[in-house]
N, C-alpha and C positions, 0 to 999 in steps of 0.2 A: 309470467318474470321475465324468462329469454325476449318478449317480444319487447316487453318495458325496457330493458336495458339496451337492447340493440337500438331501439328508438332515442334512449337519452344518449347511446355512444354517438348515432347519425346524426343528432341534434348539434353534439360539440364538435363535430367536425364540421359542419355547415357553419357553425361560430367560428370555428377556426380560421375556416376557406376565407370566411366575409370579411372577419378581421385580416387577412394577409392582403385579400384585394383592397380592403382601403387603405390599408399603409402602402399597396402600392401605387395605389392612386395619389396618394399624398406626397408619396418620394417621386413620381413623374410630374405632378403640378409643383412639386420646387426645384424640378431639373428645368422644368420649363420658363417657369420664373426666373433663373439664374441665366439660362442661357438670351434670354429677351433681354434681362439686364446687361449683360458681357455684348452682346450687339446692339444694344443703345448705347452704352460708352466706347464701344469701338467706332461707333459712326459719328461718337462725338469728336473721338481722339483724330478719326481723319478729316474733320471738318476744320478744326482750330488749327489743327499741322497746314504746314506749307502746302500747298494745292500740289496734287500731284496727278499725272491719267487725265488729265481734263475734265475734273472736278468742279464743276460750276460752282453748288454749294460753299465749298472749299474754298475758292477763286472769291467769290462775293467775301466771303469773312475777312478774307486777308486785304483785300481792297478797301473796307469799312474798316478793319484796324490801322493799316497804314494813315486813314484819312482821319481817325480820331486820335493819332500819334501825332501827326503834324498839327493839327486843330490846338492841341493841348499846350505844344510848344509857341503860339505864337504871342499872347501873352507876354514872354518874356522879352518880346521886343521892343517892348513900352514900359516907359517907367510909371507911369501916369496908373492908378488901380480905377477900374472900371466895373460895373454891377456885371455888365456881361463876361469880363474875364472870369468872376468868380461862379457864373452860371457853366462857361465851358469849362472850366475846373472840375465842378461838382459832376457834369455828365461825362466826362472823359474819364474823371476816375472811377464811376461806378462802372464803366465799359472795361477797365484794367480789372477792376476783382471780378468783376464776373468772368474775366479771360482766366484769371490767377485760377479761380475756383475749378473752373472746367479741366484748368491742365492738371490741376493737384488731384481733380476725380480719375483723369486716364494715367495718372503717373505711371502704371503698370505697364500700360500697355509702351511708354515713353522710353524706359527703362528696360523693357521687355524681360520683365522679371513679375512673374504673377503673385509673388507671395505680398504680406503688409510690408515687408522691408522695403519695397520701392516708395509707398507713403512716407517711410521714414526719411529716407534718400534724398529725394526730390525737391527738399525747400532747401536743401545747400548745394544743388547744383546752379552752374552757372548762370542759365537763361532765368531759374526762378528767384536767383538772388535779384538778376536784373529789372524783373516784375514786380518785384516788391519793395525794392528801390523808387522804383518808377511811381508808386501809389503811396510812399510814408512820406514825401513831404507836403503833399495834401494835407494828413491827417496831422502832421507838425503843428502847420500852419493854421489849422482849426484850432489845436491846444495854446496856441500862441496869440488865436484873440482875445482869450482868456485874460493871457496874462499882461498883455499891450505891450512886449519888449518887441523895440523895433532891430534891434541888431537880431535876433533870431531870422525875422522876416527874409533880414540881409542873407543870412548863410544858408537858409531854406530854398529862396527862390533857384539860384542857380543849382540846385539839385534835381529840378526837374529839368535838368536839360539830358539827363540819364535816360529819359524816355526813347531819347532818339535811338539808343542801342535797341531798343526793341524790333524796329524796322531790320536790323540785320539779321534775323531770323528767316526773313522773306528773301533774302538775296542769295543768290548761288554762289554769287563770287566772292561776297565776304565768308560763306559758310566753308567756300573750298581754302579762302586764307587763315580761318582760322583751324581749319583741319592740318594746313602745312603747319603751321606754329606750332599745334599741339603735337606732330610727329616729328616736326625739328626740335622741339624745346633743348634738347643735350646742347647740341653747334649754338643754339642761339643763350643758353647760359651760359656757354663760355664766352666767347664774344661778352657778353655782360660783366662778366667778371673781369675781363680784358680794359672795357671800359672805364670800371671804377678803378681798377688800379691805376689807367692811364691820368683818371681826374684827381686820384691823389696826388701821384707822383709830381704830375703838373704841379699842382698847386704848392706842393710843398717847396717844389725848386723855386719858382717864382717868387713864393712868398719871402724866402731868402734871399733871393736875388735883388727883388726889387721892395727891398721894404716901405721906402718911401710911397711909391705909387699904390701901394695896398694896404689900406690900414687893417683890417681885419684879414682874418686866415677865410672868412665864408666869402670874401670877396676874391680871393685868390682861385674859390673852389667855384664861385659863381662865373670868373674867368676861362680857368680851365674846361668848363662845360661848354661855354659860347667856342671856345675855339675848338672845341669837342665834334660840334655839330656844324663847324665851319663860318656861321653866322655872322661873329664879329657885330656887334651894335655901335661899339669904339665908344663907349661910355668908358669903361678902365680898359686900360692900355699901358705896356712898360714903356718907359720912357727910356731908358739907358740900352748901351751897347749889349749889354749880357742880356739884359731882360727880351730883348728882342730877337738873338739869336735862341734865346727858348723858347720864344712865341713860333720862331720857323719851324722848328724841329716837331714843337708840338701841334701846329696845326696839318704837316706832313702824315704825322702819325695818326692825328684825326680822320684824315681822310679816306687812310687806310681800312681802319675801325668801323666808318660809317659805311664802307662800300661793302663790307662781310654780311650783316644781317641784311642788307637788299638782296645780294646773289642768292643767298641760301632758300629767303621768302620766292624770290621771282625761280629757280630751278625747283622748286617743289612745288610751286605754283603750276609750273610748263609741267612738270611729269604727271601733276593729280588732272590737268586736263586732257594730256594725252592718253591717259590710263580710261577716264572716263567715254572717250571718243572711242577707245578700243572694244570698249566694253559694250556701248551702242553698236556698232559696226558686227559684232559677233550677235547681236539680239537681231540685228536686220537679217545676219545671214542664217540665223537660224529659222526666222520666221519663214523667208525665201524656204529653206529647206522642207518646212513642211507642209507649206504650200504645194510646192514641185510634188512631194511625196504622194498629199493628196489628191492632185491632179492627177497622178501616174496609175494611183488606185482608180481610182473615177477611172480611166481611160482601159483599164484593165477589165473593171467588172464588165464596162460596157460591152467591151470586142467578146467576153466569154457569154453575155447575154444574147446579143446578137449572133454568135454563132451557135450557140444551145437553139436559137429561135431558128436557124439556118437550117440545123439537123432535125428538129421537130417538124419542119417542112418538107425537109426529105423524106422522112419515115412515115409522115401521113400521106403523099403523093404516093411512093411503093406499094403503101399500104392499098390506097385505092387501084392503084394498076393492077393489083395482083387480085384483087376484089373482082375488079371488071373481066379479068382472064379466068 
């Protein structure tokens, strides 16, 4: 009885061990699957993002996307419709759809957040909206083919120009300007508020002073906006002395307001470039220090090794002399 009970207990222990081994193997397999999935998605993210560290595959992808974007805009330069333009549109839109799917798949790497929240936030980011808007006009034009509404085509076709903004992610200079605008948003918002107030006040003054020259208030707003930018098309202008005095002061204030955002963006751009140059210098200095430390360590090791060899030779020679004596 004791032997049978012992055998049964041993069998139970063996079964438990087998189950634990099997579960551990399954967990190891799932971990390896997760790690391979993460490594694949990480590599996809490295490829579709702008090329860094001389990544040849990423560079080829970037150049291919820029070529596809430029080719997709070529039909906008023609009023005529050709079958070739339809083929170009379908091929390039297919490329843009694949690019959008790949970017959505790697949203957690882009937003640096490993939770599922990244996949919810990503469609509402600026670049994702630009990517989506570059695809939508082609779908809307396909829907319009069924309805045959010409006016919709006239509205949809210019929307394809949004695709040119996709090239901005591959330009370091434009990305720097975008960062500068983001960091300087409060001063730029203040300048924008002043500009709106300037347009409103100038419009009200000129509309009441030059009632005959400006038929509607929108004409006054148009004139104030043109004066703010110092363009001066000359299609609408004041005729009386009072109106011309208002125009002179308006132009002077317009020059001052236009110069403010240019100065803010230029100063931020130069600061950003200087900061990047300093970071590059620090990286180079660190690399040089590491190389110097490694070379010094190698020299020290070589000197120690040579000293030990000399010491061993001295010991062996003295030992041989003693044995001979």
